[in-house]
N, C-alpha and C positions, 0 to 999 in steps of 0.2 A: 504493498500500499503505500503510495507515494503521497507525500504533503506539498502544498505550494509555502513557499517562503516568501514571504509579504517584504517588499522593497519599500524600506522607511526613508521620508525626505529629513533634510537635517535638523527642522525643527522637532520632530520625533524623535531624533537621535540626542538631542539636545536635553529632551522633555525626558527622557528615561535613563541620561547619563548624569544629569545635574551640570554637565559641562557646558562652557559657552562655545561659541563659535570658534574664537581663537585657540582655547585650549583643544579643541578637537583636532584643528589642521596643526598645531605645534604636535600633537601626540603622535598624528601622522605621518609628519615628518622624521619625529624620532623613531619610526616605526614601532610604536607601541599602541596603536589604535587601527581596526579594521580598514581597510580602504574601500571607499566606494565604488560602485560599477557606473560606468558612462552609460547613460540611455540616449545621449543624443550631444548637440554641440555646449549646450548650455544647462544639461539636466544630468544628475547623479543621485544615486541611490544607495543607500546601505542594505544589505541583507540582513533580515531579523535573526537568521541562525547565527551570522558572524558576530552581531553586536552581543546577542545571549551568550556566546561562548565568551566574548573578551570580559563581559559583567561577571560570568561566573569565574574568570581567573583572577579576577583582583579581590585584595584582602579586604575583610570586612571591618569597618571602622567600631571600634570598641564603645566611643564616646567618652574615653576617659583622657584627660590631660597626661601628657608624660612629665614626671617628676623631674624637677630642677638639678 
């Protein structure tokens, strides 16, 4: 059984990750964020499965501040 992989716009990626546009593109330059797929001259989308895998690989925040 195959599933359809949604293609996410940048705004959706920002909502899901909590990252700003500039942070997303900085992480892409640093090769630490999934690359989008080009759909046309001015349109790119991120595969939902790529983003979910990236999110799963990130460490969870504990909410505690580090001791000084």
